[in-house]
N, C-alpha and C positions, 0 to 999 in steps of 0.2 A: 919286652914291653916296658916303655918308659913310664915311670910313675907320674901322676899328675902333680903339678906344683901345689903347695898348700894355698888355699884360698886366702886372699887378702882380707884383713879385718875391715869392718865397715868404715872405721876412721881412716885407714889407709886408702880405701877406695875413694872416699870423699877427697882426701888430699890429692890423689892422682887426678881425679876429675877436675878439681880446682886448678891444679897446675896446667892441665890441658886448656881449660877455658881462659886462663890468664895469658896464654900465648896468642890468642886471637887479637887481631888489630881492630875488630869491631867490638863494641860493648854488647853484652848479652845479659838478659834477665829472664828467669822463669818464675812465674807466679802460679800458684795452684788455684783451685776453684773457690777457695775462701779468700783469695787475693793476699796470700802470704808468700813471701819470698822463699823459693826452693833453691835456686842457683843464680849466680852472677859472676862477673869477672872484674878484674882490676880496671880494665879499659872503660867499663861502664861508669865506675866511680870517678875515673879521671876525666872522661868526656863531660860529665855533668857536674863535676866538682862537688861530689858528695863526700862527706867525711866517712872514713872506714867504719866507724862504730854504728853508722846508720844501717849497714848491711850485715845481716845475720840470718841464718835459717829461721824462718817464721816471722821475719819483719813484715809488718803490714804495708801493703801498697800505698795506703793513705799517708804513711809517714814520709815517703819520698815526695809525694805530691804536696804535702803540707810544707816540707822543707823548701821546695821550690817556690810555692805561693808566697810564703813569708819573706823570702829574699827578693821578691819581685820578678821572678823568672818568667811569669806569664803576663807581665805588663800591668798596667793600672787596673784597678777593680778590687772588689771585695774578695780577699783570700778565701773566705769560707765558701763563697759561691764558686770560685775557681776550683776548689778542692772537690766540692759536691759534684760539679759537672764532670770532672775527670774521673772520679771514682765511679760515678754512675755509668759513664761510657765504658770503663774497664769491665764492669759487671755484665756488659752485653757479650763479652768474649767474641767480638767480631773482628775479622781481619781489618787492618788499617795500615795506611802508609801516609805519614805526615812529615812535613819538613818545617823546621822552625829555626829562626836565628836566635841564638842565645844573647844575653846582654853583653857578653864579652866579644861579640861579633862572629863567633863560630857558627856555622850552619850545620845542623844535625838532621839526618834523615832517620826517622823511627819507623820500623816495619814490624808490626805485631801480627802474630798468627795464633789462632786458638789451638789448644791441645785437646787430645781425647780426655774425657772425664772432666771437662771444663778446666780453666786455667789458660795461660797463654805464655808464649815466648816472644820476646821483643829483641830486635837487633838495632843497635845504635851506630850509625856511620857518620863520621865527620866528612861532609861533602863541601867544605869551605873552599878548598883549592879548585875542585871541579866546577863549582858555581862561578868562581872568579874567572877561570879559563873560559867558561861558557859566555859570561858577560863581556869579557875582553874580546872574544871571537866575534860576538854579536856587534860590539862597538866597531871593531875593525872592518867587519863586513859592511856596516852602514857607511863608514868612511870610504871604503873602496867603491861602493856603489855610487857615492856622491862624486868621487873623482872620475869614475867612468862616465857618469852623466855629464859632468862639466867637459870632459875631454871629447865626448861624443858631440856635444853642442859646439865645441870649438871646431871639430872636424867637419860637422855639417855646415858651419858658417864658412870655413875655408873652401869647402866643396862648392857652396853657392857662389862665393867670390870667383872661383875658378870657372864655373859655368858662365857667369856674367862676362868674365874676361874673354872666354872662348867665344861667346856670342858677339862681343865687341870686335874681336879679331875677325870673325866671319863677316860682320858688317863692313869692317874696314877693307878686308880682302875683296868683298863684293863691290864696294865703292871704288877701289883701285882698279878692279877689272872693268867697271863701267867707264872710269876715267881713261883708262888705257884704250878701250874700244873707241871712245870719242876722239882721242888724239889720233888714233889710226885712221878714223873716218875723215877727220880734218886733214890729216897728212895726205890721205889718198885723194881728196877732192881739190886740193890746191893745184892749180895749173903749174906745170913745170915751166920755168922761165927759160 
């Protein structure tokens, strides 16, 4: 029988968990029922440009919201109202999916899910490139549709011209046929000298 390895000390487990979270390419935060930070990763801090000293076990959710409000992250308006609204919404512990453009132009998608015993986990994804490609594709589709519409109109116009030319040719052919018949009639009715 192989002996069980010694259990890692709580500090080592925390370091291992943090190392794993820091490998994620999405930001992540976990807040408890008192809206205190339980876990986060480096990507979260980088995506939202938070200073490292703002994140520690037990950091209040409000401190992150206040930091953002005071630097104008939520746009114009009273920062205290912005803070109260966001903290109040967080206390609902309701699932949410929001997307917002940061002042630096980056577009972030935030997906929050409630946890058992209250609290929530939020994933932060940078979707800037994805939105750029979607807008570019939409723009190209509009341009393509316009080109198809113009080309279709040109082809319909050319087709109408061809129909008119064909009708003209049929009228000319009919007139030539009538003229030929008259000439034959005239030729047949002239007495031979």
